[in-house]
Structures are given as C-alpha cells and as structure tokens.
C-alpha positions in Angstrom: 10.4 -1.4 -3.3 10.6 -5.2 -3.3 13.8 -6.8 -4.6 15.1 -10.3 -5.2 14.1 -12.8 -2.5 15.6 -16.1 -1.5 13.7 -19.4 -2.0 11.0 -20.2 0.5 10.5 -23.4 2.4 8.0 -25.9 0.8 4.4 -25.5 2.0 3.8 -27.8 4.9 1.3 -28.3 7.7 2.0 -26.2 10.8 -0.8 -27.5 12.9 0.1 -27.7 16.6 -2.0 -30.3 18.4 -1.0 -29.1 21.8 -2.1 -25.6 21.1 -5.3 -26.7 19.3 -6.3 -28.7 22.4 -6.6 -25.5 24.4 -8.9 -23.7 21.9 -12.7 -23.4 21.5 -14.4 -24.1 18.2 -14.4 -20.4 17.2 -10.8 -20.1 18.2 -9.9 -23.2 16.2 -11.4 -21.5 13.1 -9.3 -18.4 13.9 -6.2 -20.5 14.3 -6.8 -22.3 11.0 -7.5 -19.1 9.2 -4.3 -17.4 10.5 -2.2 -20.4 9.5 -3.6 -20.4 6.0 -3.5 -16.7 5.5 0.1 -16.4 6.7 1.5 -17.8 3.4 0.7 -15.9 0.1 1.2 -19.1 -1.8 -1.8 -20.5 0.0 -4.0 -17.5 -0.6 -3.4 -13.9 -1.5 -3.8 -10.9 0.8 -7.4 -10.3 1.6 -8.4 -13.3 -0.5 -9.9 -16.6 0.4 -12.5 -17.5 3.1 -12.8 -19.9 5.9 -15.9 -21.1 7.8 -17.2 -23.4 10.5 -20.7 -24.5 11.5 -20.7 -24.4 15.3 -23.5 -25.3 17.8 -24.0 -22.3 20.1 -26.6 -21.1 22.6 -29.2 -18.8 21.2 -29.0 -15.6 23.3 -32.8 -15.2 22.9 -34.2 -18.7 23.5 -31.3 -20.3 25.3 -31.5 -23.3 23.0 -28.6 -24.8 21.1 -28.6 -23.6 17.4 -26.2 -24.1 14.5 -24.3 -20.9 13.6 -22.2 -20.3 10.5 -18.9 -18.5 11.4 -17.5 -17.2 8.1 -14.8 -14.6 7.3 -16.6 -11.2 7.1 -16.5 -8.8 4.2 -13.1 -7.2 3.6 -11.1 -9.2 6.0 -7.6 -10.8 5.6 -7.1 -14.4 6.8 -3.5 -13.8 7.9 -4.4 -11.0 10.4 -8.1 -11.6 11.1 -9.3 -11.7 14.7 -12.4 -13.3 16.1 -14.4 -10.1 15.5 -13.5 -10.4 11.8 -16.0 -13.3 11.4 -19.6 -12.9 10.6 -22.0 -15.1 12.5 -25.3 -16.2 11.0 -28.1 -18.6 11.9 -28.0 -21.7 9.7 -31.7 -22.3 9.9 -32.4 -18.7 8.6 -29.8 -19.2 5.8 -31.6 -22.4 4.8 -34.9 -20.5 4.8 -33.4 -18.0 2.4 -33.8 -20.6 -0.4 -37.5 -19.8 -0.4 -36.7 -16.2 -1.4 -34.4 -17.0 -4.3 -36.0 -16.0 -7.7 -33.3 -17.3 -10.0 -29.9 -16.4 -11.4 -30.9 -13.0 -12.8 -32.0 -11.9 -9.4 -29.3 -13.4 -7.3 -27.7 -10.1 -6.2 -30.8 -9.2 -4.2 -30.0 -12.2 -1.9 -27.1 -10.2 -0.4 -29.6 -7.8 1.2 -31.2 -10.7 3.1 -28.0 -11.8 4.8 -28.2 -9.2 7.6 -31.6 -10.7 8.6 -29.7 -13.9 9.4 -27.3 -12.4 11.8 -26.6 -14.3 15.0 -26.2 -12.4 18.3 -26.4 -8.9 16.7 -22.9 -9.3 15.2 -22.0 -6.1 13.5 -19.5 -7.7 11.1 -21.0 -7.6 7.6 -21.3 -10.9 5.8 -19.5 -11.2 2.5 -21.0 -12.2 -0.9 -19.2 -15.5 -0.5 -21.4 -16.5 2.5 -23.7 -18.8 0.6 -20.8 -20.6 -0.9 -19.8 -21.7 2.7 -23.3 -22.0 4.1 -24.6 -24.6 1.7 -21.6 -26.9 1.4 -22.7 -30.0 3.3 -19.7 -30.1 5.6 -18.9 -28.5 9.0 -15.6 -26.9 8.0 -14.8 -25.2 4.7 -11.8 -23.5 3.2 -11.8 -21.5 0.0 -8.3 -20.6 -1.0 -6.5 -19.1 -4.0 -3.2 -21.1 -4.2 -1.2 -20.3 -7.3 -0.7 -24.0 -8.0 -4.4 -24.9 -8.0 -5.4 -21.8 -9.9 -2.8 -22.8 -12.5 -4.7 -26.0 -13.0 -8.1 -24.2 -12.9 -6.8 -21.7 -15.6 -5.8 -24.5 -18.0 -7.7 -25.0 -21.3 -8.2 -28.6 -20.1 -8.8 -27.8 -16.5 -11.5 -30.4 -15.9 -9.5 -33.3 -17.3 -6.3 -32.2 -15.4 -8.2 -32.0 -12.2 -9.5 -35.6 -12.6 -6.0 -36.8 -13.5 -4.0 -35.1 -10.8 -6.4 -35.6 -7.9 -7.7 -39.0 -9.0 -11.3 -38.4 -8.1 -10.7 -36.8 -4.6 -11.6 -33.4 -6.0 -14.6 -32.4 -8.0 -14.7 -29.6 -10.7 -17.2 -26.9 -11.5 -17.2 -24.6 -14.5 -16.5 -20.9 -14.1 -19.3 -19.0 -12.5 -19.3 -15.6 -10.8 -19.5 -16.1 -7.0 -23.0 -15.6 -5.6 -26.1 -17.3 -4.4 -26.6 -19.6 -7.3 -23.0 -20.9 -7.1 -23.7 -21.6 -3.4 -26.6 -23.9 -4.4 -24.4 -25.7 -7.0 -21.7 -26.3 -4.3 -24.4 -27.7 -2.0 -25.5 -30.2 -4.7 -22.0 -31.2 -5.6 -21.0 -31.8 -1.9 -24.1 -33.9 -1.2 -24.0 -35.9 -4.4 -20.3 -36.7 -4.0 -19.7 -37.6 -0.3 -16.2 -39.0 -1.2 -14.9 -35.6 -2.5 -12.5 -33.7 -0.3 -13.3 -30.5 -2.2 -13.5 -29.2 -5.7 -11.8 -26.9 -8.2 -13.6 -23.9 -9.5 -12.6 -23.2 -13.1 -10.5 -20.1 -13.5 -11.0 -19.2 -9.8 -9.6 -21.4 -7.0 -10.0 -24.2 -4.5 -12.7 -25.4 -2.1 -11.8 -28.0 0.5 -13.7 -29.3 3.5 -13.7 -31.6 6.5 -15.5 -32.7 9.6 -13.2 -30.8 12.0 -10.8 -27.9 11.9 -7.6 -29.9 11.7 -8.7 -32.3 9.0 -10.0 -29.4 6.9 -6.7 -27.5 7.3 -4.6 -30.5 6.5 -6.7 -31.4 3.5 -6.2 -27.9 2.1 -2.4 -28.1 2.7 -2.2 -31.6 1.2 -4.1 -30.6 -1.9 -1.8 -27.6 -2.5 1.3 -29.8 -2.0 -0.1 -32.3 -4.5 -0.8 -29.6 -7.1 2.7 -28.1 -6.6 4.5 -31.4 -6.9 2.6 -32.5 -10.0 3.2 -29.2 -11.8 6.9 -29.3 -10.9 7.2 -32.8 -12.1 5.4 -32.3 -15.4 6.2 -28.7 -16.4 7.8 -28.0 -19.7 11.0 -26.0 -19.6 12.0 -23.3 -20.0 9.2 -21.3 -18.4 7.5 -18.6 -20.5 9.2 -19.7 -23.7 12.7 -19.0 -22.4 14.6 -15.8 -21.9 14.2 -13.0 -24.5 16.5 -10.5 -22.7 18.8 -10.5 -19.7 18.0 -8.7 -16.5 20.0 -5.5 -15.9 22.3 -5.3 -12.9 20.3 -4.5 -9.7 21.8 -1.0 -9.4 20.8 -0.3 -13.0 17.2 -1.6 -12.5 16.8 0.7 -9.4 18.2 3.7 -11.2 15.9 3.3 -14.2 12.9 2.7 -12.0 13.7 5.8 -10.0 13.9 7.8 -13.2 10.7 6.4 -14.6 8.4 6.4 -11.7 7.9 10.2 -11.1 7.4 10.7 -14.9 4.8 7.9 -15.1 3.1 8.9 -11.9 2.7 12.4 -13.2 1.0 11.1 -16.3 -1.5 9.0 -14.5 -2.3 11.2 -11.5 -4.1 14.1 -13.2 -7.5 13.1 -11.7 -6.3 11.2 -8.6 -2.9 11.1 -7.0 -1.3 7.7 -7.3 1.4 6.0 -5.3 3.8 3.4 -6.7 5.7 0.3 -5.9 8.7 -1.3 -7.6 9.3 -5.0 -7.6 12.2 -6.8 -9.2 12.0 -10.2 -7.5 13.3 -13.3 -9.4 9.7 -14.3 -10.3 9.0 -10.9 -11.8 12.4 -10.7 -13.7 11.9 -14.2 -15.2 8.5 -13.1 -16.6 9.4 -9.7 -17.9 12.5 -11.0 -19.6 10.8 -13.9 -21.3 9.8 -14.5 -24.9 6.1 -15.0 -24.0 5.8 -11.8 -22.0 3.6 -9.9 -24.4 1.4 -12.8 -25.5 0.7 -13.9 -21.9 0.2 -10.4 -20.6 -2.4 -9.7 -23.3 -4.4 -12.7 -22.1 -5.1 -11.0 -18.8 -5.5 -12.6 -15.4 -7.9 -15.4 -14.5 -8.8 -15.4 -10.8 -11.3 -12.6 -10.0 -9.3 -11.7 -6.9 -6.3 -11.0 -9.2 -7.9 -8.7 -11.8 -10.0 -6.8 -9.3 -6.7 -5.5 -7.9 -4.6 -5.4 -11.1 -7.1 -4.7 -13.9 -7.5 -7.4 -16.4 -4.2 -6.8 -18.1 -1.0 -4.8 -17.6 0.9 -2.4 -19.8 4.2 -3.7 -21.2 6.8 -0.9 -21.5 9.1 -2.5 -24.0 11.0 0.6 -25.4 14.4 1.9 -24.2 14.0 4.0 -21.1 17.2 5.9 -22.2 15.7 7.0 -25.6 15.6 10.7 -26.2 11.9 10.4 -27.2 11.1 8.2 -24.2 8.6 10.7 -22.8 6.6 10.8 -26.1 6.7 7.0 -26.4 5.4 6.6 -22.8 2.6 9.0 -23.4 1.6 7.2 -26.6 1.6 3.8 -24.8 -0.6 5.2 -22.1 -3.0 6.8 -24.5 -3.3 3.5 -26.4 -4.0 1.6 -23.2 -6.7 4.1 -22.1 -8.3 3.9 -25.5 -8.3 0.1 -25.4 -9.8 0.1 -21.9 -12.5 2.5 -23.0 -13.3 0.2 -25.9 -13.5 -2.8 -23.5 -15.8 -0.9 -21.3 -18.1 0.1 -24.2 -18.2 -3.4 -25.6 -19.1 -5.0 -22.3 -21.2 -2.4 -20.4 -24.8 -3.1 -19.5 -27.6 -0.7 -18.9 -27.0 -0.8 -15.2 -23.2 -0.7 -15.3 -21.5 2.0 -13.2 -19.6 4.8 -15.1 -16.2 3.9 -16.4 -13.5 4.1 -13.8 -9.9 5.2 -14.1 -8.7 3.8 -17.5 -5.0 3.9 -16.6 -3.0 0.7 -16.0 -2.3 -0.6 -12.5 0.6 -2.9 -13.5 3.6 -1.9 -15.7 6.0 -4.6 -16.9 9.5 -3.5 -18.0 11.8 -6.0 -19.7 15.2 -6.2 -17.9 13.9 -4.0 -15.1 10.9 -5.4 -13.2 7.3 -4.4 -12.4 5.8 -1.1 -11.3 2.3 -0.9 -9.7 0.3 2.2 -9.0 -2.8 2.7 -7.0 -4.5 5.3 -4.8 -2.5 4.3 -1.7 0.8 2.6 -1.1 -0.6 -0.6 0.4 -3.0 -1.1 -2.5 -0.1 -0.5 -5.0 2.1 -3.1 -3.2 -0.7 -5.6 -2.9 -1.6 -5.2 -6.5 2.0 -6.1 -7.4 1.8 -9.2 -5.1 -1.4 -10.2 -6.8 0.2 -9.9 -10.2 3.0 -12.2 -9.0 0.3 -14.7 -8.2 -0.9 -14.3 -11.7 2.6 -14.9 -13.1 2.9 -18.1 -11.1 -0.5 -19.2 -12.4 0.6 -18.5 -16.0 3.9 -20.4 -15.4 2.1 -23.4 -14.0 -0.7 -23.5 -16.6 1.5 -23.0 -19.6 4.0 -25.5 -18.3 1.5 -28.4 -18.5 -1.2 -27.2 -20.8 -2.4 -23.8 -22.2 -3.2 -20.9 -20.0 -6.5 -19.1 -20.6 -7.9 -15.9 -19.0 -11.5 -15.3 -18.2 -13.8 -14.4 -21.1 -13.9 -10.6 -21.5 -17.6 -10.3 -20.6 -17.2 -12.4 -17.5 -14.2 -10.3 -16.4 -16.2 -7.1 -17.0 -19.1 -8.4 -15.0 -16.8 -9.0 -12.0 -15.0 -5.6 -12.4 -18.2 -3.6 -12.7 -20.4 -5.8 -10.5 -22.9 -3.6 -8.8 -22.1 -5.2 -5.4 -18.5 -4.3 -5.9 -19.5 -0.8 -6.8 -21.6 -0.5 -3.7 -18.6 -1.6 -1.7 -16.5 1.2 -3.3 -19.2 3.8 -2.6 -19.1 2.8 1.1 -15.4 3.5 1.3 -14.5 6.5 3.6 -13.8 9.8 2.1 -10.0 10.2 1.3 -8.0 12.2 3.8 -6.7 15.6 2.8 -3.2 14.4 1.9 -4.2 11.0 0.4 -1.9 10.0 -2.4 0.7 12.7 -1.5 4.4 11.9 -0.9 6.4 14.0 1.6 10.2 14.1 2.3 11.0 15.4 5.8 14.7 16.3 6.4 15.9 16.3 10.0 13.2 13.6 10.4 14.6 12.0 13.6 14.3 15.2 15.7 11.3 16.4 17.7 9.9 18.7 15.0 10.7 16.2 12.2 8.8 13.4 14.0 5.9 15.7 14.9 5.6 16.9 11.3 5.8 13.3 9.9 3.1 12.2 12.4 0.8 15.1 11.3 1.3 14.4 7.6 0.7 10.7 8.1 -2.5 11.3 10.0 -3.7 13.3 7.0 -3.1 10.4 4.6 0.4 11.2 3.2 3.3 8.8 2.8 6.5 10.1 4.4 10.1 9.6 3.7 12.2 10.6 6.7 15.9 11.4 6.3 18.4 12.3 8.9 22.2 12.1 9.4 21.6 10.1 12.7 20.8 6.6 11.5 20.1 5.2 14.9 17.6 8.0 15.8 16.1 7.6 12.4 15.4 3.9 13.1 13.8 4.9 16.4 11.6 7.5 14.6 10.5 4.9 12.1 9.6 2.3 14.7 7.5 5.0 16.5 5.7 6.2 13.3 5.0 2.7 11.9 2.8 2.1 15.0 0.8 5.2 14.0 0.5 4.8 10.2 1.6 1.3 9.3 4.7 0.0 7.5 3.6 0.9 4.0 3.4 4.6 4.6 6.7 5.3 6.4 10.2 4.9 5.0 13.6 6.2 6.1 17.0 6.7 4.4 20.0 8.1 6.2 21.7 11.0 4.5 23.6 14.2 5.0 21.8 17.2 3.5 25.2 18.9 2.8 26.2 16.1 0.4 24.8 16.4 -3.1 25.3 12.6 -3.6 23.3 11.8 -0.4 20.5 14.2 -1.3 20.1 12.7 -4.8 20.1 9.2 -3.1 17.3 10.3 -0.8 15.0 11.4 -3.6 15.8 8.3 -5.7 14.9 6.2 -2.7 11.7 8.2 -2.3 10.8 7.6 -6.0 11.5 3.9 -5.7 9.5 3.6 -2.4 6.5 5.7 -3.3 6.7 6.9 -6.9 7.8 10.6 -6.6 7.6 13.6 -4.3 4.9 16.2 -3.8 6.1 17.9 -0.6 9.4 18.8 0.8 9.6 19.7 4.5 13.1 21.1 4.8 13.8 20.9 8.5 17.3 19.6 9.1 19.1 22.0 11.4 21.6 22.9 14.0 22.0 25.8 16.4 25.1 27.6 17.6 25.7 30.5 19.9 28.9 32.6 20.4 29.9 36.2 20.5 31.1 37.4 17.1 34.7 37.7 18.3 34.6 34.0 19.4 32.8 32.7 16.3 35.2 30.4 14.4 35.2 30.0 10.7 34.4 26.3 11.3 31.2 27.3 13.2 30.3 29.8 10.5 30.8 27.3 7.7 28.9 24.6 9.5 25.9 26.8 9.8 26.1 27.8 6.2 26.6 24.2 5.1 23.6 22.7 6.9 21.2 25.6 7.0 21.9 27.1 3.6 23.6 24.6 1.3 21.5 21.8 2.7 18.3 23.7 2.1 19.5 24.6 -1.4 20.4 21.0 -2.3 17.1 19.5 -1.0 14.9 22.1 -2.6 16.7 22.0 -5.9 16.4 18.2 -6.1 12.7 18.2 -5.0 12.0 21.0 -7.5 13.6 18.9 -10.3 11.4 15.9 -9.4 8.2 18.0 -9.1 8.9 19.4 -12.6 9.1 15.8 -14.0 5.8 14.9 -12.4 4.0 18.1 -13.6 1.7 17.9 -10.6 2.7 21.0 -8.8 3.9 20.6 -5.2 4.6 22.3 -1.9 7.8 23.1 0.0 7.9 24.2 3.6 11.1 25.6 5.0 11.3 25.3 8.8 13.4 28.4 9.5 13.4 30.4 12.7 12.4 33.6 14.4 16.1 34.4 14.2 15.8 34.6 10.5 13.8 37.8 11.0 15.2 39.1 14.3 18.9 39.4 15.0 20.1 37.9 18.3 23.3 39.0 20.0 25.8 36.1 20.2 24.3 34.0 17.3 25.5 35.7 14.2 26.3 32.5 12.3 22.9 31.0 13.1 20.8 34.1 12.5 22.5 34.8 9.1 22.0 31.3 7.9 18.4 31.3 8.9 17.8 34.6 7.1 19.4 33.0 4.0 16.9 30.1 4.3 14.0 32.5 4.2 15.3 34.4 1.2 16.0 31.1 -0.6 12.4 30.2 0.0 11.2 33.4 -1.7 13.5 32.8 -4.7 12.2 29.3 -5.1 8.6 30.5 -4.7 9.1 32.9 -7.7 10.4 30.1 -10.0 7.9 27.5 -8.7 4.7 29.5 -9.1 4.4 29.0 -12.9 4.6 25.2 -12.3 2.1 25.2 -9.4 5.0 24.6 -6.9 4.3 26.6 -3.7 7.1 27.5 -1.2 6.4 28.9 2.3 8.2 29.3 5.6 7.4 28.4 9.2 9.4 30.2 11.8 9.5 28.5 15.2 10.9 30.0 18.3 12.1 28.3 21.4 10.8 24.8 20.7 12.5 23.2 23.6 10.6 20.1 24.6 11.4 17.2 22.3 14.2 19.1 20.5 17.6 17.5 20.0 19.1 20.9 19.4 17.9 22.1 22.8 19.1 18.9 24.4 22.7 19.8 23.4 25.1 22.7 23.9 22.7 25.2 22.4 20.6 25.2 25.7 23.6 25.9 27.8 24.8 28.6 25.4 21.4 30.4 25.4 21.1 30.0 29.2 24.5 31.7 29.6 23.7 34.4 27.1 20.5 35.2 29.1 22.2 34.8 32.5 19.9 32.0 33.7 20.2 28.4 34.6 19.8 25.7 31.9 16.8 24.3 33.8 15.1 27.6 33.6 15.3 28.0 29.8 11.8 26.9 28.9 10.2 29.1 31.5 12.3 32.1 30.4 11.3 31.8 26.8 7.6 31.2 27.7 7.5 34.3 29.8 9.4 36.3 27.1 6.6 35.5 24.6 3.6 37.9 24.3 1.1 35.0 24.9 3.2 33.5 27.7 2.9 30.0 26.2 5.4 27.3 25.4 5.8 26.3 21.7 5.8 22.6 21.1 6.9 20.4 18.1 3.2 19.7 17.5 2.5 23.4 17.0 5.1 23.6 14.3 3.6 20.4 12.7 0.2 22.1 12.5 1.7 25.1 10.7 3.7 22.9 8.3 0.5 20.9 7.5 -1.4 24.1 6.7 1.2 25.2 4.2 1.7 21.7 2.7 -2.0 21.1 2.2 -4.6 22.6 -0.1 -5.8 24.7 2.8 -3.0 27.0 1.8 -3.4 26.2 -1.9 -3.3 30.0 -2.8 -0.4 30.8 -0.6 3.3 31.0 -1.7 6.2 33.0 -0.6 4.7 33.5 2.9 5.9 33.3 6.4 4.0 31.9 9.4 5.6 32.6 12.8 4.8 30.1 15.5 6.6 31.8 18.4 3.8 32.5 20.9 4.2 36.2 19.9 7.3 38.2 19.4 6.7 41.8 18.2 10.2 42.1 16.8 9.4 39.2 14.4 6.2 40.7 13.0 6.6 40.5 9.2 6.2 43.8 7.4 
C-alpha cells in the first residue's frame, strides 16, 4: 500500500567530482547510471538506457578496440552493477549494417547482436542496443522523464520541442525501437552536431556528450528545463478541475480493503494475481478530476508505460457501498474484457501471439485511489508507479497543449511484439506458491519465521503478525533479506482481540489483495499440576489457543469466501492435542480444541475448496520462544531433569531419536498449504520424530 507522500526536492545534479576522479570509464558509466536511475522522475523502474563507447584491450589480439558498454536486457539503472552491462565490439556493430534488409526484417537483427559480444560477456544485449551504438557520440542517455514525455505526447510535440529547447534538441516522429530507429538516430546526430540530444515523439528523451559528466549534466539540465517550462505555462486547474472530493484516508483504506479481495477473485480464475493500493496526492488528484474518464480512455503513450499497465485502465465509478456492487463490478470487468478482445482482433497480425490475459491491470476509483494487479507483488507495485508516470505525462501535456496516446495499431505492435513475446517465454517457470498470499500468526517465533521463510522460498507473499512488535520487526528484517521488501509485510496484533484480527486481514488485503493461506501458529505453553492450575492460566490457554484460532480462521474464511478461489488453512497444534500429559491440563485441552476446530472448519470449507489441516509438532526446542521461557523449566521439573538436558531428553524419548526443528514444521506446513496436498483436508500430520501414543486412529 502506498499512501500520500510529501513533496520531493527539485531534480538537480548530484555529480561528485572528487568521487568521479577515482573511477575508471566503465565505473563512470555505472556511477552515472545509478544517479539517473535513483529518481523515478528521471526514468521509471527498469526503463531507460545508458551507454559509453570505451577503448579497451582486445583479449584475443591485445590491440586497443572500441567497445560499446550499454545497459543489458532487463536491467534497472538505479540498482545495476557492472555485470549488468552488455559489451559489444563497435567495429562488428558497424559491420552489421551490411546485414540489414530493411524495416520489415529489422527484428532479425537482434539475433546478430550476440555475435558482436566483447570478451564473452554473458549479459544479453537489449533491443535498444542499436539506438546507442549508432549515435555519433561517446556517451548516450535514453531516459523517460515525465516532463519530457509530456512534451513528446502533445499533439504539437515537434513545435513545442523547438520552442522550449530553442534548437538544442532535435525531434523524431514516433517509431518502434529497433534497428531502423538506430540508423535514424545516427543520421540525426551526424547531420546536427550542435544538438545535445533529441525528443522521440510519444516516447522519451535521448541526450549525449563527449564524457560521462557532460552527458549526465545535459540530461539533468534538459529535464529541469522541461519541468520549469511546463510549470510556468500550465493551464490550471489540472485535469479540468475537481469532480469529487477524496474520502478521508481511513475511509479510502477501508473501501480498498473491502474491494481488493472481491476484485482479485474475479480476475484470478486463470492465474493468481497480487494487488497494490496507491492513494498518493498525484493519484487522488487524477481520480477525483473532471477529465478522468476522457483521459483514461486515451491510454498511455510511452511504450514502457503500457507494457506494464496495458494501454488503458478500468475506471470504477460506481458506489462501492451499493447493494448491487458485486454485479456492477462483474459487468464492468466483462465489458473491459470484451473491449480488449475486440482491440486484439482488430489489430492482430498473422504472426501475432495468442491473446493474453484480458483483465485490467490498473483500476481507478474516484475518491479512493488506484489499484494495480499483476502476477507478483513487485510487478503490481511497479505497474502502479508506471501509471503515475502516465498521470504526470497527461497533466503536463494537457496543461500546455493536448495529450495524445499512441495510435492503437502502434500500441498493439509493441504489446504483442514477437521479441517481447520471446522474452516472456524465456521467463522461469513460476514457483509452486506464486501469486498466493499467506497470513502467519505467531510470525516472530522460531516456527513462524521458519514457516514464512519456506512459503516465501516457494513464491508466496507473507503477512506476519505477532503480539511482540519488536520481535516482529526483527523477523521482517531477516526475511526481507531472503525474499525482498515487496513480498514480506508485518502487522502487530493480538489474536485474542477481534478488532486486532480484523485489522490484520484488512492490512493483508491492502498490502497484497486478499488471503489464500492461513497458518495459525500463535501459541503459548504452560505446565502445572491440576491442583495448582489457576483460572487465569486456564483462561489464557483458552484465549490464545482456542479463541485466537477461532477468530483468525473465521476471518480468513470470510475473506476466502469473498475471493471464491478456495484456500488452505494449517493449524499448528501439538502432539499434546492427541496425547494427554500429566501436569499440563490447560495446554493439552486447548490444543485438543484446536484440532477439533480444524475438523469443523474443514467440513464447512470443503464445498468452497477451502482445505483445513493440522500439523502436530513435539518438542521443537531450538529457535522456540516458548521453550526459551518458563515452559522449559516446568517441563524439566516435571521430568526430573536439568533445563540444559531438555533437548537431549526429548530426542531420546522419540522413536527415531532425532531432534525436531522449526524447519521440519515448516516443511509439513508447506505440504498442506500447497497443491501437493490439494486433495487433503481434515488431516493431521505429526512431526514429532515418532511417538506411538500420538499415532492417529
């Protein structure tokens, strides 16, 4: 979830001469690239390219040769390292011109690029390589700044470029990136040596220089100039003015949390989707404007934008509180899918790939904000960021002229480009839990962390919750290193509080879009002879281990019913739920209740595809917060051993004479949560190294 942000500092040069003096030419390219990519106003995530033509020693001949260093396929400038650049012989790239057979054959030129590789560099060259190779300058930046794209997307783009930049920048009409455009850029740069770069209609900005610093500072200066001119000349108010007022922040969040699981269920029938909610000031200004529908219908202009967002969004302009809201949403989605199919059929070519998912990616809701859905959380978030770029472009263009999107056929030819399709086909196979959302209670403990790590490793997104906020922060920091910040979230909460549990699942819906898996793991342990068991101890066990499991399973069940995608719940109970232990009546009784609750929920969930199973650990001592406390001392006393001997005692007590670790429980939980156990519900899996008394029968 992304909410309102404060204003950013103006774009400015951050070049450090002292640092730059210590860098080699390749390192200067990397430095420049990281500076440019660190600001989304300069270029969007994964977008833009940088290059440098550098003299290097040929590893074969030992002679000096000119090498093109250019951002490789799929990289991001903000985080790229030196191994993210492709390196190609310039003399071989020049020789490629002899192989070019014309515009209708230009895609075949991509297959020649590997033959130009310098020093066996494994980084694949991108389709933008010719655009950098043939510009007659040593250093080239290709950026997608909102301010320049706004000018590029105006109806009078060429005239505005000439007016604003006073002859310092050239202009080329829209053309899909490729080999032919590279040749046009070569001609433009040679024929106009006074140009500092040029604007590509509907696309973005090229700038260049004779060294890394001058190239970088030209890029920044051009963006500053575009921003300043647009600000000074923009008509107000933006987007035709306000049509409706934004709701209060709490109301926006509540409505989005209600909508996202319903919407996710309707668009995830063929592939599970993950969502992102954004209600920044930029988004709210647009979704509450008079021109919202008209501008949204025009679609985006820059290819980088609509490859992520589809060419246009879905505007949800009906009341989310309506009794017939569900039917209206379904009708709106059906209309969008039909419109997308018609677009595909109008524009497809004989060689076009099959139609892809016809559901929207971007959803705009007046008064509330923007939702974005994609196959993974990072892609959903980034799609939203790209649409914010598009909003900024529309604001800038309409403020000084008239915004125009790409012609439909041109947009289709980018979206269904065979080279893009080949890139999609090379993507690795999704992991077993890709697109799934799991809530793990007791997430800060040893078992909770191990379960989260296992689910994350299989592609799930995980919301961890725990009553211990400090331990929860520590768990998040640990797991972010494993799975990245997009896939892990935390919210502190007490599972015995109905209000807290509802807040946990609302936060999960806002963060990821819904919930597919509940791992009910929050727990305590207590030990005392019956005559010494206080009502307080009894009630505490019942509250956490029974009421807590009831509240979390009921709330997860309700969300899964909204999604209509099935689901899986795994109760982490205990061997003590099957086998009575002397001196632990409160704990054993509560654990038995957990197991029986799981069976009851399994009965009601089966008609809806919701599976419920139980994992019974025993003596998970290492990494356990329960065993770090009084429980270890109590069990040691009960078994007449020292606390330091507890693990060995339980290991030797087991049939297999093995210790049970949090990772062992995590494997069992993953089995039940995944489709590996897709035909299993109401079952119990003991992970106790063997205990005959706990055999189920």
